C-alpha positions in Angstrom: 0.0 0.0 0.0 2.9 2.3 0.8 4.4 1.8 -2.7 1.1 2.7 -4.3 0.9 6.0 -2.3 4.5 6.8 -3.3 3.8 6.3 -7.0 0.5 8.3 -6.8 2.5 11.1 -5.2 5.1 10.9 -8.0 2.4 11.1 -10.6 1.3 14.4 -9.1 -2.4 13.9 -9.7 -3.1 17.5 -8.7 -1.8 18.5 -12.1 -4.3 16.5 -14.0 -7.3 18.9 -13.9 -5.4 21.7 -15.7 -4.1 19.3 -18.4 -7.7 18.3 -19.1 -9.0 21.8 -19.5 -8.2 22.0 -23.2 -10.0 18.7 -23.9 -13.1 19.9 -22.1 -13.3 23.2 -24.0 -12.6 21.5 -27.4 -15.2 18.8 -26.8 -17.8 21.4 -25.9 -17.1 23.4 -29.1 -17.3 20.2 -31.1 -20.6 19.2 -29.4 -22.1 22.7 -30.2 -21.2 22.3 -33.8 -22.5 18.7 -34.0 -19.2 16.8 -34.1 -19.0 15.3 -30.6 -18.1 11.6 -30.3 -18.0 9.9 -26.9 -15.3 7.4 -27.9 -12.9 10.2 -29.0 -13.7 12.1 -25.8 -12.8 9.2 -23.6 -9.7 8.3 -25.5 -8.6 11.9 -25.5 -9.0 12.1 -21.8 -6.9 9.0 -21.1 -4.3 10.0 -23.6 -3.9 13.4 -22.0 -3.7 11.9 -18.6 -1.0 9.5 -19.7 1.0 12.3 -21.2 0.7 14.4 -18.1 1.8 11.6 -15.9 4.7 10.9 -18.2 5.7 14.6 -18.0 5.6 14.5 -14.2 7.6 11.3 -13.9 10.2 12.5 -16.4 10.4 15.8 -14.5 11.0 14.0 -11.3 13.7 11.8 -12.9 15.4 14.6 -14.8 15.6 17.0 -11.9 16.4 14.2 -9.5 19.5 12.8 -11.2 20.8 16.3 -11.9 20.6 17.2 -8.3 18.2 20.1 -9.0 15.7 18.7 -6.5 17.6 19.0 -3.2 17.2 20.2 0.4 17.1 23.8 -0.8 13.9 23.3 -2.9 10.8 24.9 -1.4 8.1 22.7 -3.0 6.9 19.2 -2.0 9.6 16.6 -1.8 9.9 14.6 -5.0 10.2 10.8 -5.2 13.8 10.6 -6.3 14.8 13.4 -4.0 13.4 11.5 -1.0 14.9 8.2 -2.1 11.5 6.6 -2.1 12.0 5.5 -5.7 15.4 4.7 -7.3 16.4 6.3 -10.6 16.5 2.8 -12.2 12.9 2.1 -11.1 11.7 5.5 -12.2 13.3 5.0 -15.6 11.5 1.7 -16.1 8.2 3.4 -15.1 8.9 6.1 -17.7 9.5 3.5 -20.4 6.2 1.8 -19.5 4.4 5.1 -19.5 5.8 5.9 -23.0 4.4 2.6 -24.3 1.0 3.4 -22.8 1.0 6.9 -24.4 1.9 5.4 -27.8 -0.9 2.8 -27.6 -3.5 5.3 -26.4 -2.5 7.8 -29.1 -2.7 5.2 -31.8 -6.3 4.1 -30.7 -7.3 7.8 -30.4 -6.0 8.6 -33.9 -7.5 5.5 -35.5 -10.9 6.1 -33.8 -10.9 9.7 -35.0 -9.7 9.3 -38.6 -9.9 5.6 -39.5 -8.5 5.1 -43.0 -10.4 8.0 -44.6 -8.1 10.9 -43.5 -4.6 9.8 -44.3 -2.9 13.2 -44.1 -4.5 14.0 -40.8 -3.5 10.6 -39.5 0.1 11.3 -40.4 -0.1 14.8 -38.9 -1.4 13.5 -35.6 1.0 10.7 -35.4 3.7 13.3 -35.7 2.0 15.4 -33.0 1.8 12.3 -30.7 5.5 11.6 -31.1 6.3 15.3 -30.5 4.1 15.3 -27.3 5.9 12.3 -25.9 9.3 13.8 -26.7 8.3 17.2 -25.2 7.1 15.5 -22.0 10.4 13.8 -21.5 12.9 16.5 -22.7 11.7 19.2 -20.3 14.3 18.1 -17.7 15.8 14.9 -19.1 19.0 14.9 -21.1 21.9 17.3 -21.6 19.9 19.7 -23.7 16.7 19.7 -21.6 14.7 22.7 -22.8 13.4 23.4 -19.3 17.0 24.3 -18.3 17.2 26.9 -21.1 14.2 29.0 -20.4 12.0 27.4 -23.2 9.5 25.6 -21.0 7.0 28.4 -21.3 6.9 28.1 -25.1 6.4 24.4 -25.0 3.7 24.6 -22.4 1.8 27.2 -24.4 2.0 25.2 -27.6 1.2 21.8 -26.2 -1.2 22.6 -23.3 -2.9 25.4 -25.2 -2.8 25.2 -29.0 -2.3 21.5 -29.5 -4.7 20.5 -26.7 -7.6 22.7 -27.8 -7.1 23.0 -31.5 -5.8 19.4 -31.9 -8.7 17.9 -30.0 -11.3 19.9 -32.0 -9.8 18.6 -35.2 -10.0 15.0 -33.9 -13.8 15.5 -33.8 -14.4 17.8 -36.8 -11.5 16.8 -39.1 -11.1 20.6 -39.8 -10.1 23.8 -37.9 -12.7 26.3 -36.9 -12.0 30.0 -35.9 -14.0 29.4 -32.7 -11.1 27.4 -31.2 -8.3 30.0 -31.3 -9.2 32.3 -28.4 -10.0 29.4 -26.0 -6.7 27.7 -27.0 -4.8 30.9 -26.3 -6.6 31.3 -22.9 -5.7 27.8 -21.7 -2.1 28.2 -23.0 -1.6 31.4 -21.1 -3.0 30.0 -17.9 -0.9 26.8 -18.2 2.2 28.9 -18.6 1.1 31.0 -15.6 1.1 27.8 -13.5 4.6 26.9 -14.8 5.8 30.4 -14.1 4.4 30.3 -10.6 6.3 27.1 -10.0 9.5 28.6 -11.4 9.2 31.7 -9.3 8.8 29.6 -6.2 12.0 27.6 -7.1 14.0 30.5 -8.5 16.8 30.4 -5.8 17.3 26.6 -5.9 17.1 26.6 -9.7 19.8 29.3 -10.0 22.0 27.4 -7.6 21.6 24.3 -9.8 22.0 26.1 -13.2 18.4 25.5 -14.2 17.8 28.6 -16.2 14.0 28.8 -16.3 12.5 32.0 -17.8 11.7 33.1 -14.3 15.4 32.6 -13.2 16.5 34.6 -16.2 14.1 37.4 -15.5 14.6 37.7 -11.8 11.7 37.7 -9.3 10.4 41.2 -10.0 10.3 40.9 -13.8 8.9 37.3 -13.4 6.0 38.8 -11.4 5.3 41.3 -14.1 5.4 38.5 -16.7 3.0 36.6 -14.4 0.6 39.5 -14.3 0.7 39.7 -18.1 -0.1 36.0 -18.4 -3.1 36.1 -16.1 -4.5 39.4 -17.3 -4.1 38.4 -20.9 -5.9 35.2 -20.3 -8.8 37.1 -18.8 -9.0 39.6 -21.7 -8.7 36.9 -24.4 -11.4 34.7 -22.8 -13.7 37.7 -22.2 -13.2 38.6 -25.9 -14.3 35.0 -26.8 -17.5 35.5 -24.7 -18.3 38.8 -26.4 -17.6 37.7 -30.0 -19.6 34.4 -29.7 -22.3 35.7 -27.4 -25.7 34.1 -27.8 -27.2 34.3 -24.2 -26.1 35.4 -20.7 -25.3 31.8 -19.9 -22.4 32.0 -22.2 -20.6 34.3 -19.8 -20.9 32.3 -16.6 -17.2 31.5 -16.7 -16.6 35.2 -15.8 -17.0 33.9 -12.2 -13.6 32.2 -12.5 -12.0 35.7 -12.9 -12.6 36.3 -9.2 -10.0 33.9 -7.8 -7.6 34.8 -10.6 -7.8 38.5 -9.8 -7.3 37.7 -6.1 -4.3 35.6 -7.0 -2.7 38.5 -9.0 -3.1 40.8 -6.0 -1.6 38.3 -3.7 1.4 37.7 -5.9 1.9 41.5 -6.3 2.1 41.9 -2.5 4.1 38.7 -1.9 7.6 39.0 -0.4 8.2 35.4 0.5 8.4 33.0 -2.6 7.8 30.0 -0.3 4.2 31.2 0.0 3.7 30.9 -3.8 3.5 27.1 -3.4 0.0 27.5 -2.0 -1.1 29.4 -5.0 -0.2 26.7 -7.6 -3.2 24.6 -6.8 -5.5 27.6 -6.7 -4.4 28.8 -10.2 -4.6 25.3 -11.7 -8.1 24.7 -10.3 -9.2 28.2 -11.3 -8.1 27.5 -14.9 -10.0 24.2 -14.8 -13.0 25.9 -13.3 -12.9 28.5 -16.0 -12.7 25.9 -18.8 -15.5 23.9 -17.3 -17.8 26.9 -17.1 -16.8 28.1 -20.5 -17.7 24.7 -21.9 -21.1 24.5 -20.1 -21.9 28.1 -20.9 -21.2 27.6 -24.6 -23.6 24.7 -24.7 -26.4 26.4 -22.9 
């Protein structure tokens, strides 16, 4: 039982709601336009979860073997850092997770496109491979992009654009202009969660030569960047509600702006980065809450 709890902790299940936000919005847009398919929805959910868990395990492994996760780190103790899981065991788990991701991606693509959309099948096979590689290379390897300040770009692309636009294409077999603003919104909020994590770890990352964007900017500029991400997400999502307005129900996701605005004020007044750890879950859940209400509101 103890081993199970250790692995559950290593998988960081609290990150899953945010990773599913794009799938929820894309599925609601597809349903509104008459393209929804429950089989694609279920497979997309499981594929996204497997990719998020792969990313979490690879992040634990990469930072663990490089010594980035050490006693100076502020956040929760990681599996390799604590010694609860050995690097060899974690590496085997990552290989198994890669296999699961590949199998789920194959079934998702085959279910969505069958043999009738050859070019889309090839495109999404490429995206599937790219997603697996991106999940691993954030911290693993000598040229890990997370150590060179590129994590924000990859998170925006894969958690925002690929998640929302890609999922919609799985249903509709085409791109619709309605998906772009929600994709940008989720991308910005996902980057905000990453930036918050990096602001919390800025001192330990600098000591370990992990040059995240926050580490390169410094705490004050990283805060301004954080404000830009959150406020831009609010503006872009509000613009979506205005442009595609049909009824007042479409705008119920405006409720999610309240915790996001409170969060911005708290970060602005923060003088102890250790306290930012408590904000990670709040922002991730606020983003999920926003996506859920945006999906429901669009269908009402």
